[in-house]
DRENPA-3360 file (N, C-alpha, C; in nm, 2 decimals, always signed):
BEGIN
1 = XXXXXXXX = +12.69/+16.63/+12.33/+12.78/+16.60/+12.25/+12.85/+16.46/+12.25 ~ +12.77/+16.35/+12.37/+12.79/+16.26/+12.39/+12.73/+16.16/+12.24 ~ +12.59/+16.19/+12.23/+12.54/+16.15/+12.11/+12.61/+16.17/+11.98 ~ +12.68/+16.29/+11.93/+12.76/+16.29/+11.85/+12.86/+16.20/+11.84 ~ +12.94/+16.21/+11.96/+13.04/+16.14/+11.96/+13.01/+15.97/+11.91 ~ +12.91/+15.96/+11.96/+12.84/+15.77/+11.94/+12.83/+15.77/+11.77 ~ +12.73/+15.88/+11.72/+12.71/+15.87/+11.59/+12.85/+15.86/+11.54 ~ +12.95/+15.92/+11.51/+13.05/+15.93/+11.50/+13.14/+15.84/+11.50;
9 = XXXXXXXX = +13.13/+15.73/+11.62/+13.20/+15.61/+11.65/+13.12/+15.50/+11.53 ~ +13.01/+15.52/+11.52/+12.93/+15.43/+11.46/+12.93/+15.42/+11.28 ~ +12.97/+15.56/+11.27/+13.02/+15.54/+11.13/+13.17/+15.53/+11.09 ~ +13.23/+15.52/+11.19/+13.37/+15.45/+11.17/+13.34/+15.34/+11.17 ~ +13.30/+15.26/+11.21/+13.23/+15.12/+11.21/+13.19/+15.06/+11.08 ~ +13.08/+15.14/+11.07/+13.03/+15.09/+10.92/+13.13/+15.14/+10.81 ~ +13.19/+15.25/+10.80/+13.30/+15.25/+10.72/+13.44/+15.17/+10.72 ~ +13.46/+15.13/+10.81/+13.58/+15.04/+10.85/+13.55/+14.89/+10.79;
17 = XXXXXXXX = +13.42/+14.86/+10.82/+13.36/+14.74/+10.79/+13.33/+14.74/+10.64 ~ +13.28/+14.83/+10.58/+13.24/+14.80/+10.43/+13.39/+14.83/+10.37 ~ +13.47/+14.92/+10.39/+13.59/+14.90/+10.31/+13.66/+14.82/+10.35 ~ +13.69/+14.77/+10.46/+13.77/+14.66/+10.48/+13.72/+14.53/+10.40 ~ +13.57/+14.54/+10.41/+13.51/+14.39/+10.34/+13.55/+14.43/+10.17 ~ +13.54/+14.55/+10.11/+13.55/+14.55/+9.98/+13.69/+14.54/+9.92 ~ +13.75/+14.58/+10.02/+13.92/+14.58/+10.00/+13.94/+14.42/+9.99 ~ +13.89/+14.34/+10.11/+13.93/+14.21/+10.11/+13.89/+14.12/+10.00;
25 = XXXXXXXX = +13.79/+14.17/+9.96/+13.67/+14.07/+9.82/+13.80/+14.14/+9.70 ~ +13.82/+14.24/+9.68/+13.92/+14.29/+9.56/+14.03/+14.20/+9.55 ~ +14.09/+14.20/+9.72/+14.24/+14.10/+9.71/+14.25/+13.97/+9.66 ~ +14.10/+13.93/+9.76/+14.10/+13.79/+9.70/+14.06/+13.75/+9.54 ~ +13.99/+13.83/+9.47/+13.94/+13.82/+9.35/+14.07/+13.80/+9.24 ~ +14.15/+13.94/+9.30/+14.29/+13.93/+9.22/+14.39/+13.80/+9.23 ~ +14.38/+13.75/+9.36/+14.45/+13.65/+9.37/+14.40/+13.51/+9.33 ~ +14.24/+13.47/+9.32/+14.24/+13.34/+9.33/+14.12/+13.36/+9.16;
33 = XXXXXXXX = +14.13/+13.46/+9.13/+14.09/+13.50/+8.98/+14.19/+13.54/+8.85 ~ +14.29/+13.60/+8.91/+14.36/+13.66/+8.83/+14.50/+13.58/+8.83 ~ +14.55/+13.62/+8.95/+14.72/+13.58/+8.95/+14.73/+13.43/+8.96 ~ +14.64/+13.35/+9.05/+14.66/+13.19/+9.06/+14.63/+13.10/+8.91 ~ +14.53/+13.17/+8.83/+14.50/+13.10/+8.70/+14.61/+13.15/+8.61 ~ +14.68/+13.21/+8.64/+14.81/+13.25/+8.52/+14.91/+13.21/+8.57 ~ +14.93/+13.12/+8.66/+15.08/+13.08/+8.70/+15.04/+12.92/+8.75 ~ +14.91/+12.89/+8.74/+14.87/+12.73/+8.78/+14.79/+12.69/+8.63;
41 = XXXXXXXX = +14.80/+12.62/+8.58/+14.72/+12.58/+8.48/+14.61/+12.48/+8.52 ~ +14.59/+12.40/+8.62/+14.50/+12.35/+8.73/+14.40/+12.47/+8.77 ~ +14.41/+12.56/+8.79/+14.32/+12.66/+8.87/+14.25/+12.78/+8.74 ~ +14.11/+12.72/+8.76/+14.04/+12.82/+8.64/+13.97/+12.93/+8.73 ~ +13.95/+13.05/+8.67/+13.90/+13.17/+8.73/+13.76/+13.12/+8.75 ~ +13.72/+13.18/+8.86/+13.55/+13.18/+8.87/+13.48/+13.29/+8.92 ~ +13.38/+13.29/+8.83/+13.31/+13.50/+8.86/+13.16/+13.44/+8.90 ~ +13.10/+13.30/+8.93/+12.96/+13.31/+8.98/+12.98/+13.34/+9.14;
49 = XXXXXXXX = +12.84/+13.39/+9.15/+12.84/+13.45/+9.31/+12.94/+13.57/+9.39 ~ +12.97/+13.63/+9.26/+13.07/+13.73/+9.33/+12.99/+13.82/+9.43 ~ +12.84/+13.84/+9.40/+12.76/+13.96/+9.50/+12.74/+13.88/+9.63 ~ +12.71/+13.76/+9.61/+12.77/+13.69/+9.74/+12.87/+13.64/+9.84 ~ +12.95/+13.67/+9.82/+13.09/+13.66/+9.83/+13.12/+13.81/+9.90 ~ +13.10/+13.93/+9.82/+13.10/+14.06/+9.88/+13.02/+14.07/+10.01 ~ +12.90/+14.02/+10.01/+12.80/+14.03/+10.15/+12.91/+13.93/+10.26 ~ +12.97/+13.82/+10.20/+13.03/+13.78/+10.30/+13.16/+13.82/+10.33;
57 = XXXXXXXX = +13.23/+13.88/+10.26/+13.36/+13.97/+10.34/+13.30/+14.10/+10.40 ~ +13.20/+14.16/+10.39/+13.16/+14.24/+10.45/+13.10/+14.21/+10.60 ~ +13.02/+14.08/+10.60/+12.98/+14.04/+10.74/+13.16/+14.01/+10.80 ~ +13.24/+13.96/+10.75/+13.34/+13.89/+10.78/+13.43/+14.03/+10.82 ~ +13.41/+14.16/+10.75/+13.49/+14.28/+10.83/+13.41/+14.34/+10.92 ~ +13.29/+14.31/+10.96/+13.22/+14.36/+11.04/+13.24/+14.27/+11.19 ~ +13.26/+14.17/+11.19/+13.33/+14.04/+11.29/+13.46/+14.13/+11.30 ~ +13.57/+14.16/+11.23/+13.70/+14.18/+11.26/+13.69/+14.31/+11.35;
65 = XXXXXXXX = +13.60/+14.38/+11.29/+13.59/+14.53/+11.35/+13.56/+14.51/+11.49 ~ +13.46/+14.43/+11.51/+13.41/+14.41/+11.66/+13.51/+14.39/+11.75 ~ +13.57/+14.26/+11.68/+13.72/+14.19/+11.75/+13.83/+14.31/+11.78 ~ +13.84/+14.37/+11.71/+13.93/+14.53/+11.69/+13.89/+14.58/+11.80 ~ +13.77/+14.65/+11.79/+13.74/+14.72/+11.90/+13.72/+14.66/+12.06 ~ +13.69/+14.56/+12.03/+13.67/+14.52/+12.21/+13.83/+14.41/+12.22 ~ +13.89/+14.40/+12.16/+14.05/+14.32/+12.22/+14.13/+14.42/+12.28 ~ +14.17/+14.36/+12.34/+14.29/+14.42/+12.48/+14.39/+14.42/+12.35;
73 = XXXXXXXX = +14.45/+14.62/+12.37/+14.54/+14.63/+12.27/+14.68/+14.64/+12.36 ~ +14.78/+14.55/+12.28/+14.92/+14.59/+12.32/+14.95/+14.70/+12.27 ~ +15.10/+14.72/+12.31/+15.20/+14.84/+12.29/+15.21/+14.84/+12.15 ~ +15.18/+14.74/+12.07/+15.24/+14.75/+11.93/+15.16/+14.87/+11.87 ~ +15.18/+14.91/+11.72/+15.14/+15.03/+11.66/+14.99/+14.97/+11.62 ~ +14.90/+15.06/+11.57/+14.78/+15.04/+11.56/+14.79/+14.96/+11.43 ~ +14.88/+14.94/+11.34/+14.85/+14.87/+11.19/+14.88/+14.74/+11.22 ~ +14.99/+14.73/+11.30/+15.02/+14.58/+11.38/+14.88/+14.51/+11.44;
81 = XXXXXXXX = +14.87/+14.57/+11.50/+14.75/+14.52/+11.60/+14.63/+14.50/+11.51 ~ +14.61/+14.57/+11.38/+14.48/+14.55/+11.30/+14.55/+14.42/+11.19 ~ +14.67/+14.42/+11.17/+14.73/+14.30/+11.08/+14.67/+14.15/+11.19 ~ +14.72/+14.17/+11.32/+14.70/+14.06/+11.40/+14.58/+14.02/+11.41 ~ +14.49/+14.10/+11.41/+14.35/+14.07/+11.44/+14.29/+14.00/+11.29 ~ +14.35/+14.06/+11.21/+14.30/+14.00/+11.09/+14.36/+13.88/+11.06 ~ +14.49/+13.87/+11.07/+14.56/+13.73/+11.05/+14.47/+13.60/+11.16 ~ +14.45/+13.61/+11.27/+14.39/+13.55/+11.33/+14.23/+13.51/+11.32;
89 = XXXXXXXX = +14.17/+13.60/+11.27/+14.05/+13.57/+11.21/+14.05/+13.50/+11.06 ~ +14.20/+13.52/+10.96/+14.18/+13.47/+10.85/+14.22/+13.32/+10.87 ~ +14.29/+13.27/+10.98/+14.32/+13.12/+11.00/+14.18/+13.06/+11.06 ~ +14.10/+13.14/+11.16/+13.96/+13.08/+11.20/+13.90/+13.07/+11.07 ~ +13.89/+13.15/+10.99/+13.78/+13.15/+10.93/+13.81/+13.04/+10.80 ~ +13.89/+13.02/+10.75/+13.92/+12.91/+10.67/+14.00/+12.77/+10.68 ~ +14.09/+12.77/+10.76/+14.19/+12.69/+10.80/+14.12/+12.54/+10.85 ~ +14.04/+12.56/+10.97/+13.99/+12.46/+11.01/+13.89/+12.36/+10.91;
97 = XXXXXXXX = +13.85/+12.43/+10.83/+13.70/+12.38/+10.76/+13.83/+12.32/+10.63 ~ +13.90/+12.39/+10.60/+13.96/+12.34/+10.48/+14.04/+12.23/+10.48 ~ +14.08/+12.22/+10.62/+14.17/+12.07/+10.67/+14.02/+11.97/+10.67 ~ +13.92/+11.99/+10.71/+13.80/+11.91/+10.73/+13.76/+11.86/+10.60 ~ +13.77/+11.99/+10.50/+13.74/+11.92/+10.41/+13.86/+11.81/+10.28 ~ +13.95/+11.89/+10.33/+14.07/+11.81/+10.27/+14.06/+11.64/+10.33 ~ +14.00/+11.62/+10.44/+13.99/+11.49/+10.51/+13.90/+11.42/+10.47 ~ +13.77/+11.49/+10.46/+13.63/+11.45/+10.40/+13.66/+11.39/+10.27;
105 = XXXXXXXX = +13.75/+11.48/+10.15/+13.72/+11.46/+10.03/+13.86/+11.42/+9.97 ~ +13.94/+11.38/+10.04/+14.11/+11.35/+10.00/+14.13/+11.48/+9.91 ~ +14.12/+11.61/+9.97/+14.22/+11.67/+9.87/+14.36/+11.70/+9.91 ~ +14.43/+11.79/+9.86/+14.57/+11.81/+9.91/+14.57/+11.93/+10.04 ~ +14.64/+11.87/+10.16/+14.65/+11.91/+10.29/+14.73/+12.03/+10.23 ~ +14.83/+12.02/+10.18/+14.94/+12.11/+10.16/+14.86/+12.22/+10.08 ~ +14.79/+12.21/+9.97/+14.73/+12.34/+9.95/+14.65/+12.40/+10.08 ~ +14.55/+12.36/+10.14/+14.48/+12.41/+10.25/+14.57/+12.48/+10.33;
113 = XXXXXXXX = +14.71/+12.45/+10.36/+14.82/+12.50/+10.46/+14.86/+12.61/+10.34 ~ +14.89/+12.61/+10.24/+14.88/+12.73/+10.15/+14.80/+12.82/+10.12 ~ +14.67/+12.79/+10.12/+14.54/+12.86/+10.14/+14.54/+12.93/+10.26 ~ +14.57/+12.88/+10.39/+14.57/+12.93/+10.52/+14.68/+13.06/+10.51 ~ +14.79/+13.01/+10.45/+14.88/+13.13/+10.47/+14.81/+13.25/+10.40 ~ +14.76/+13.22/+10.28/+14.73/+13.32/+10.22/+14.64/+13.37/+10.28 ~ +14.53/+13.35/+10.37/+14.42/+13.39/+10.44/+14.48/+13.48/+10.57 ~ +14.61/+13.43/+10.59/+14.67/+13.57/+10.73/+14.70/+13.66/+10.63;
121 = XXXXXXXX = +14.78/+13.69/+10.52/+14.76/+13.79/+10.45/+14.67/+13.86/+10.40 ~ +14.55/+13.83/+10.33/+14.45/+13.89/+10.29/+14.34/+13.96/+10.40 ~ +14.30/+13.85/+10.53/+14.27/+13.92/+10.65/+14.32/+14.02/+10.72 ~ +14.46/+13.97/+10.72/+14.56/+14.07/+10.80/+14.57/+14.20/+10.69 ~ +14.57/+14.19/+10.60/+14.48/+14.38/+10.50/+14.39/+14.45/+10.55 ~ +14.29/+14.32/+10.52/+14.16/+14.42/+10.61/+14.15/+14.43/+10.73 ~ +14.24/+14.35/+10.85/+14.27/+14.41/+10.97/+14.35/+14.57/+10.97 ~ +14.41/+14.59/+10.90/+14.49/+14.71/+10.88/+14.40/+14.82/+10.84;
129 = XXXXXXXX = +14.33/+14.78/+10.73/+14.21/+14.92/+10.70/+14.11/+14.90/+10.82 ~ +14.07/+14.82/+10.91/+13.99/+14.83/+10.99/+14.09/+14.94/+11.15 ~ +14.19/+14.93/+11.14/+14.27/+14.97/+11.27/+14.29/+15.10/+11.20 ~ +14.33/+15.13/+11.06/+14.34/+15.25/+11.04/+14.22/+15.37/+11.02 ~ +14.08/+15.31/+11.03/+13.99/+15.38/+11.05/+13.93/+15.39/+11.18 ~ +13.92/+15.32/+11.24/+13.85/+15.28/+11.37/+13.95/+15.30/+11.49 ~ +14.09/+15.23/+11.47/+14.17/+15.21/+11.57/+14.25/+15.34/+11.65 ~ +14.27/+15.34/+11.81/+14.33/+15.38/+11.88/+14.41/+15.32/+11.93;
137 = XXX = +14.50/+15.34/+11.92/+14.64/+15.22/+11.98/+14.78/+15.32/+12.04 ~ +14.81/+15.29/+12.11/+14.94/+15.34/+12.15/+15.03/+15.41/+12.06 ~ +15.02/+15.41/+11.94/+15.15/+15.50/+11.83/+15.11/+15.61/+11.83;
% end
């Protein structure tokens, strides 16, 4: 019985990681390649490296799944816990690097702040997917 339970948990982790990674990749593609270029003439859609980006989002989702599973849960709902983990990872993933690049290349700090806020949403969505698949919370 214990072996079956471990297999089920492992399957949930893999499904959560791939589902969340794929969804974040799609959301990022829609935002950066469809929505932003249509509202800002200075931004162009980029389609190079989509496969590598998908792999990077799956790796990110695996890390998010690990952090979700190992984090101490509060009395919040599973969805809010997932969003919280995702939002934290979103900031950690892009904001410090973006600020460093803005300083090194004299690019817009305002853009990096906006991009950081976007990644709170993008990875927050991924965290919700993880929470719905593997989460056991107090809800």
